[in-house]
Every structure is written in C-alpha cells, then in structure tokens.
TORTI-341877 format. One record per atom (N, C-alpha, C, O): residue in three letters; x negated, y negated, z. Coordinates in pm, whole numbers, plus 50000, padded with zeros to 5 digits. Each point is the difference from the previous one (the first is absolute). Layout:
REM TORTI-341877
alaXYZ
...
***
This chain:
REM TORTI-341877
tyr502445164751085
tyr500504987449955
tyr499004989050013
tyr499394998650106
phe500394993449790
phe499014990049999
phe500664986349947
phe500254997849881
cys499984993750219
cys500674987649955
cys499074990749951
cys498874999850050
thr501494991449846
thr499054990949939
thr500634986049984
thr501224998449993
his497924991650004
his500444986649985
his498914991949933
his498845004149996
ile501554984349951
ile499034990749941
ile499954988550094
ile501024994550043
val497785001849989
val499754987850091
val499384989649910
val498795000249978
pro502034990749968
pro499484988749918
pro499324989850094
pro500185000850122
pro499044989849824
pro499444989050082
pro501194991750049
pro501105000149944
thr498594992550167
thr501014990850052
thr500244988749904
thr499074993549953
asp502195004350018
asp500314988449912
asp500684988850080
asp500765002550094
asn498984985749867
asn500544987950062
asn501304997349927
asn499994997549880
leu501165002850194
leu501264996749931
leu500204985450028
leu499464994850098
pro501354997949814
pro500334986250025
pro500854998650130
pro500785008850038
ser498994979050031
ser500724998850121
ser501534998749984
ser500755003750090
gln499704990949794
gln501364999649961
gln500265008349882
gln499484997549892
gln501325012550129
gln500265010049893
gln501164994949901
gln501184999050035
ala498364998349848
ala501044996549901
ala500895011849959
ala499615011650014
thr501554985449937
thr500845010949956
thr500035000749847
thr500765007949944
ser498454984349990
ser500005000049851
ser499525012949949
ser499285007350067
ser501144995849806
ser499575012249937
ser498475000749977
ser499405010750002
ser500004977249974
ser498544999749984
ser499295004250129
ser498995007049994
tyr501484989050118
tyr499465004050125
tyr500145014850019
tyr499035006450040
leu502134999649934
leu500245013950014
leu499185007549906
leu499525010650038
gln500254984849838
gln499145006449906
gln498555000250051
gln499315010249995
gln500254977650057
gln498604999250057
gln499815010050116
gln498985007050008
lys502034993450081
lys499915009350114
lys499905014349947
lys499195007850051
lys501574995749853
lys500035014549947
lys498595002849951
lys499515011150023
tyr499784979749910
tyr498715003549947
tyr498794995250080
tyr498884999849950
gln501374996450181
gln498904994650079
gln498835009950016
gln498884995650027
his501335017049958
his499005009150033
his499165005349866
his499005007150003
met501614987949889
met499275004549867
met498544995650007
met499624989250046
asn499605020349904
asn498504998049984
asn499314997150136
asn498954993650002
lys501615010850104
lys499374998250129
lys499345012950046
lys500515010949977
glu498394987750084
glu499285011650055
glu500875005650115
glu500684992550069
cys499295020549951
cys500705005550109
cys499395012650056
cys499155005849933
arg501244998750187
arg499535012550067
arg501145009349993
arg501094996450043
leu498735015549904
leu501005010650009
leu499695007150136
leu498875004350027
val502164996850056
val499865005550133
val500985011250015
val501035000849934
gly498575008350163
gly500925010750033
gly500195001450150
gly499604991050074
cys500975019249973
cys500185002150148
cys498905008050049
cys499685010049935
pro499674987150175
pro500344989450086
pro499214986549965
pro499024996250065
trp501484997349831
trp499434987449956
trp498525001749960
trp499174991750038
trp500525018349892
trp498585001449940
trp500054993749866
trp500985001449927
ile497974991650039
ile499804994549867
ile499545012249918
ile499005006650028
val501834995749867
val499625011349913
val499394995549867
val499325007949934
ala500924979050024
ala499484995149874
ala500154984950000
ala500754994150078
his498484999849827
his500154986349970
his500404998049857
his499585008049916
gly501204982050047
gly500364998149853
gly500564986549989
gly499934991750090
val500675006449790
val500654987149964
val501365003549944
val500175008449913
ile500824984250145
ile501425001049948
ile500104994449859
ile499684988349975
val500755019749938
val500104996049853
val501454999249955
val500284994549893
asp500645010750182
asp501484998449962
asp500895001950110
asp499935009850075
val500984980149936
val500995000050112
val501415000949947
val500945000850079
asp499244999249791
asp501305001149936
asp500595013250029
asp499315010049975
pro501874991350076
pro500695012950026
pro500165007949882
pro500035012350010
thr500094981349868
thr500185007249879
thr498645004049933
thr499985006849897
gly498964989150160
gly498635003649954
gly499835015350014
gly500625006350085
met498554999349831
met499715014349998
met498645003750055
met499024992749982
cys500945018850087
cys498735005950046
cys500165015549978
cys500885006550057
his498264998749860
his500075014449971
his501435003749963
his500555009750052
ser500064982249854
ser501365003549934
ser501134999350105
ser501065005849977
val498754987450135
val501064998350102
val500104985650031
val498974993650024
ala502255000549976
ala500184986350036
ala499584997750152
ala500255008550085
leu499134980049944
leu499604997350132
leu501074999250103
leu499835004450114
gly501304990149847
gly501074997950102
gly499684989050090
gly498944993849990
asp501945003450098
asp499934987850094
asp498955002550116
asp499624990650069
glu499975021249949
glu499125003050118
glu498555002649965
glu499225003650089
phe500364994649780
phe498595003449967
phe499374988849923
phe500674991949936
tyr498015007750071
tyr499164991849919
tyr499165009249919
tyr499735011250042
lys499824984249835
lys499035007449923
lys498674994750034
lys499824987849992
val499225020250045
val498674996150046
val499005007049926
val500125012149980
val498774980749974
val498815005649944
val499035002350115
val499704990650074
ile499795021649942
ile499125004050102
ile498574995449966
ile499525002249889
his499794991350208
his498634995449980
his499075007550086
his498845001649963
asp501605003350155
asp499165007550093
asp500865009450075
asp501074996550050
ile498435015949958
ile500735010150074
ile499275002950133
ile498835003750001
val501884994450110
val499355002050132
val500305013850051
val499135006250061
tyr502114999149916
tyr500295013450047
tyr500805007149880
tyr501214998749984
gly498035008349940
gly500455007049879
gly501125010250026
gly500815002349911
asn499255003750203
asn500895010250030
asn501434995350034
asn500915007650029
ala499194978849964
ala501374993850034
ala501005004949892
ala499714999449881
leu501455005450161
leu501105004249914
leu500654988449938
leu500184989550062
leu500185012349812
leu500674989549930
leu501464999650043
leu500575010250038
phe500044978049956
phe501394999550039
phe500895005149887
phe501075005650023
arg498464992449853
arg500665006049892
arg499145009749916
arg499504996649893
pro500375015650163
pro499095008949933
pro500725005949870
pro501214998549985
asn498095007549930
asn500545007649892
asn499455013449992
asn499245003950090
ser501055003749812
ser499505014350001
ser498515001349998
ser499505010050050
ser499764980949899
ser498555001649981
ser499254989850096
ser498815002050024
ile501814987750028
ile499334990450078
ile500724998350139
ile501144995550008
lys498175008250093
lys500635000150130
lys499254991750106
lys500564996150103
arg498105001449866
arg499174992650098
arg499334988849934
arg499775000149879
leu499894990050199
leu499384987749949
leu498765001949929
leu499744993249901
leu499435016350146
leu498755002849931
leu500185004549848
leu499204996749912
val501865010650067
val500325005249862
val500404987849916
val499765000149880
val500834989750177
val500384987649922
val498704993949952
val499784997649881
gly499415000250211
gly498714994049962
gly499864984949999
gly500994992750001
ile497785002849996
ile499774984849990
ile500314994749863
ile499795007049901
lys500684981750091
lys500394993049881
lys501355005549939
lys500384996649888
ser500275011850188
ser501315005549960
ser501214993650078
ser499834993250101
phe501305009249849
phe501264993450062
phe500685009950086
phe499945012149980
val500724982250119
val500785007850089
val501224991250046
val499874987850016
ala501345018750004
ala501084993050056
ala499905002350156
ala499945011350048
trp500054977350024
trp499805000250143
trp501054992950070
trp500354989249952
pro500255015350161
pro501054992950073
pro499474986150038
pro498834997950030
lys502144992649967
lys499634986250047
lys499624999650143
lys499684989350052
***
C-alpha cells in the first residue's frame, strides 16, 4: 500500500472569513495553477507538478476527479516507481505517466 497526498504551498487566508458565494468560489479554486509536491508514505516527495483542475466534475483519463482529487500536470519525477492512486490496465506507476502528462492525485 502506498498512500499519496498533494502538498500545495501555504496559502494566506483572510483573517475574517466571509460566507458569500464569491468567497466560497475563491476558496474552492485557491490551489489552481499552483506548484505542488506529490508525496507518498513515509512522506517521500515522488514528483513536482502544477495543479490544473480542482473541479470535482473535471476529467482525468476519462474518470471524474471527484471531491478528493486534483488534476496535476507532472513537471519532475523524483521517484518513478511510485504507484498511482488511480491506476488503469496499462499505467500503474508514475514513471509510465511521464513528464508533462496529467495524473489525478489525492488532495
């Protein structure tokens, strides 16, 4: 079992949280286009990338992202043997996905 997570950069949130729909929309998309580290257990960095979609209805490899995933474009692979959280019949490891390709990765 290989657990995985995305570690986005630290974001500064407003000191007073508004309840307006615009604030909620901003919060939902706060990680869009941000660089991130894809990490696994025991907290090894396995790749670097950029978050390109956070919408649960967004698609990655013909599967909706859902509430627990971001779509990430890979820019650098640190540990290519890392298992994908959503493998398919032909792609099971990060190295096979490759640089400049997309992957659905847990938040």
